[in-house]
N, C-alpha and C positions, 0 to 999 in steps of 0.2 A: 244411500244418502250421504253417509259418512265419507265414502270414497270420492264423491263429487265435491264435497266440502274440502277434502284434502287436496284434490286436484286444483281447485280454485285458489287455495292458500299457496300452493306451490307456484301456480301461475303468477300470482302477485309478487312472490319472492323473486322469481326468475326475471320478470320485467323490471322490478324496482332495482335490483342489484346490477342488471345490465346497464341501466341508465346511470347509476351511481359510479360504475367503473368508468364510463365515458366522461363523467363529470370530473372525477379525480385525475384522469389522464390530462384533461384540459388544464386543470390547476397546476399539476406537476410541470407541464410544459411551460407555463407562464413563470414558474419559479426557478427553472434550471436552464442550463446552456445546451441541453440536449436538443437535437434536431427535431423540429416540428414534424418533418416527414417521417422520422423514426417513430415518434410517439403516436401521432395521429394516423399516419399511413400504414404502420405495421402493427404496433401493439393494440391500438384501438380497433383496427379492423379484425384482429384476432379475437379480441374480447367480444366484439359484436357478434362474431360467428361462433363463439364458444358454446352457447346453449345448443345450437344446432349440431355442432360437432360432438359434444358430450352425449346428447340424447341418442345420436346415431350409433356411436361406438358402444354405448350401453346396450342398445337393442341387439347389436351383433354379438358382443362379448359375453353378456350375461343372459340374455333372453334367446339368443340364437335365432333371431327373427329378422332376416334381411328384407322381408316385405315391408316391415314397419319403417325401415331406413329409406326404401324407395318412396314410400308414401310421404315421409317427412321431407325428403329433398324435392321431389316433384311437386308436392302440395305447397311447400314453402315458396318454390319458384313462381308458381302461378298466383299464389296469394300476394306475394310481393309486387308482381306486375299489376295486380288488381288495386293494390294500394297506390302505386304510381299513377294508374289511370284515374282513380278517384281524385287524387290531388291535382292532376292536370285539369279536370273538370271544375273542381272547387276553386282553383286559383287561375282560371282560364285567362283572365285579363292580364295578370302578371306573366303567365307563360307565353301569351301571345307576343309580348314585346321582349322576351328574354332571348339570350343567345345560347345555342347549344353547339358544342364542338362536333363536327361531322364524323370525327374519328371514333365516336361511340358506336357507329354503325359497324365497324370492323368486329367488335366484340359480339354484336348481335348476329353476324354471319357465323361466327364460331359456335354460338349457341344453337343456331339452326342446324349446323352439321351434326352436333351431338344428338339433338332430338330426332333428326332423320335417321341416323345410325341406330338409335334405340328402336324406332319403329320397324326398320328393316330386320333388326335382330329378333324382335318379337314376332314379326309376321312369318319369317322363315325358320324360326328356331335356330338361328345361326350362332354357333359358339366356337370361337377360335381363342385358344389360351396359350400363354407362354409361362411356364413355371407356375401354373395354377392362377395366373393373372390374366383376366379377360382382355382381349385386344381393345375392347371399348374403353377399359380403364386406362390403358396406355395412351389411346387417342385423346382421352379427356386430359391426361397429364400434359401432353404436348400442346393441346389447344389452350390449356390454362397458362402455360408459360408464354405462349404467344399473346394471350389477352393481357398479361402483365406488361409486356413490351408495348402493346398498343395504348393501354391506360396510362403508362408512365410518360407517353409522348403527348398527352392531352395538353392543350394550350393553357398554361397557367395564367396568362394575361386575363382570361375570362374570369378567373377567381379573384384577381387582385382587387377589383373594385368593391368586392363584398367584404374584404378583410377588415377595412376600417369600420364598416357598419357593424360587423360581428364583434369587433373589439369594443365598440361603444356600448353594445348590449351587455358584454361580459365585464365591463370596466367597473367592477365592484371590489374594493380592497378586501382581501382575504388574509387575515393575520395568522392562519394556521401554519405551523412550521412544516417544512418539507418532509421531515421524518414521519410526522403524524399523517400527512397525506399519503405517503407511500404505504404506511401500515394500514390505513383505511382501504387503500386500493387492493392490497394483498388479501385482506380479510374479506372484502366484497367479492373478489375473484373466487376465493375458496368456497364461500357460501353459494355463489352462482354455480360452481361445478357440482357441489353436493345436491343442491335443489334440482339441477338438470337431470342428475342420475335418478333421483326419486320420482320426478315427474314422468320419466320413461316407464318405470315400474307401474305407476298409477295408471298410465295410459294403457298398458298391457292388461291390467285388471279390468279397466272400463270396457276394453274391446271384448274381453271374455264375458263380462256380465251382460253387455248389450248385444252380444252375439253378432258383432260386426267384424269385417275383415281387418287384418293388421294394416293393410295399405290404407284403407279408409280411416282407421284410427290414427295412423301416422300423419295422414294428410290434413286431418282436422285438429286433433288434440295436441299434436306436437308441432306441426307446421305453423299454426297460428301463434302459439305462445313464443316460439323462437323468432317470429317475424315482428312482434309488437315493438321491441326495442328499435328496430329499423324504422318503424312507423313514426316513432317519436323524433328520431333524428331527421327524417325526411320532412316532417311537418315544420320543424325549425328552419330547414334549408329553404322551404317554399315561402315561409314568412319573410325570409331575407331576400327572396326573389332569385335565389341561386339554384335555378333548375338544372344548370349544367352539372353541378355537384350531385344533385338529387338523382338525375338520370345515371350518372356514373356510379353512384352508390348502389342503385338498384340493379343495374346491368352487371356490375362487377361482382355483386353478391351472388348472382345466379351462377357465375363461373365457379366461385368458391364452393357453392353448394354441391356442384357436380364433382369437384375434387374430393369431397367427402366420400362419394361412391368409390373412387379409386382407392382411397385409404381403407375403406371398409372391405373392398375386394381383397386387399392384401391380408387383412386381419382374418377374414372369414375363410376357414379352411374346410368347411363341411360341404362345399358346393359353390355354385355361382351366386353372387349377390344379386344378379339381374334376373330374379324370378318374377318376370313380368306377368301378373295376373290381369284379369279383366279391368280392375280398378286402376292399376298403374298404367295399363295400356290407354285407358280413357284419359288419365292425367297427362300422358305423353302427347296425345293428339291435341288436347286442349292447350297444353303448354306450348306446343309448336305454334298453334294458332295465335296465342297471346304474344309470342315473341315476334312473329311476322307482323302482327298489328302494331307492335312497338316500333318495328323498323319503318312501317308506313308513316307513323307519327313523326319519326326523326327525319325521314325523307321529305315530308311536307314542310317541316320546320326549316330545314336547310334550304329548300327551294324558295322559302318566303323571304330570303334576304334580298332586299331591294324591290320586292313586289308585294302586293297585298293578297294574302291567302285567306279565304273565309275561315272562321273559327271552327266550323263544323268539320273541317279536315282533321282537326285534332280531337274534337268531341266525339264524333261517331266511332272512330277506332277505339277510343277509350271506353265508350259504352259497350262495345263488343267484347273487350277484354273482361270487363266486369261480368258481362253476361256469360262468358265462357266458364268463369269460376262458379257462377250460379248453376250452370248446367251440371257440373260435377257434383254439386251438393244435392241436387234434386232429381237427377236422372239415375 
């Protein structure tokens, strides 16, 4: 009982300080001449992914448990797409009239390539490595660079009309000095890192106590806690009607999650990080299904320009995405 209370406490700490870091970055941006792209696009994205990164590296470096990392990354990916699908259904009226940049589809295709490669690798036990780095890790790194190129070309005109609305919501005078904001940001980041490390150890203990596999533990106890901060951000974007940014955030975070596997493969020297067991194989199949369904949603959305497309074209694939995550939990 004490272990679960500790986990829940760490859960709250990780979520709270992830959100606080995002808040402080926004305030620092408004008080400095630093580029918003630098702050929001780079630092904030890094902080948002920090819990996932730290928990994965901790699982490799201290627990020597690559299966927990696979569960964390694959579980987080499908959980995040489940969040996206749920928000589309909940905000269907706004989503129906929103504009989504078609170039998000390019990143989806890159994700499909990674999932297919993982399935082939698992099916045929195919291992090709260069200097102890798996070929899949190299492929992920190349595709990640391509995804950055695609995402950086997304039409900013779509975002411009939301900026004034967002600024109006955030237009509250904050008299805190910049030094204090920076100090709070650094302190929050440190607490976030430390709590992420401890929650990884707590997850390992829970997995042993409940006699469940490391992949399952990573997919549930780590993936969900590292995805909740993104949920808060996406809910805010949906309230603003900015589904283009929400989709970009969700799709882009999937690519970053996979690059964690590449970094983990470099660090882990006791074998391959891609130890795909039955649970991770199931997550890969369901993840591929969820990504394909996301592509179907985007295809339907882009085809709707100038014509009337029934809402069930968005609702049904979203329901199937949610159902795919439920399958993993209960099968």
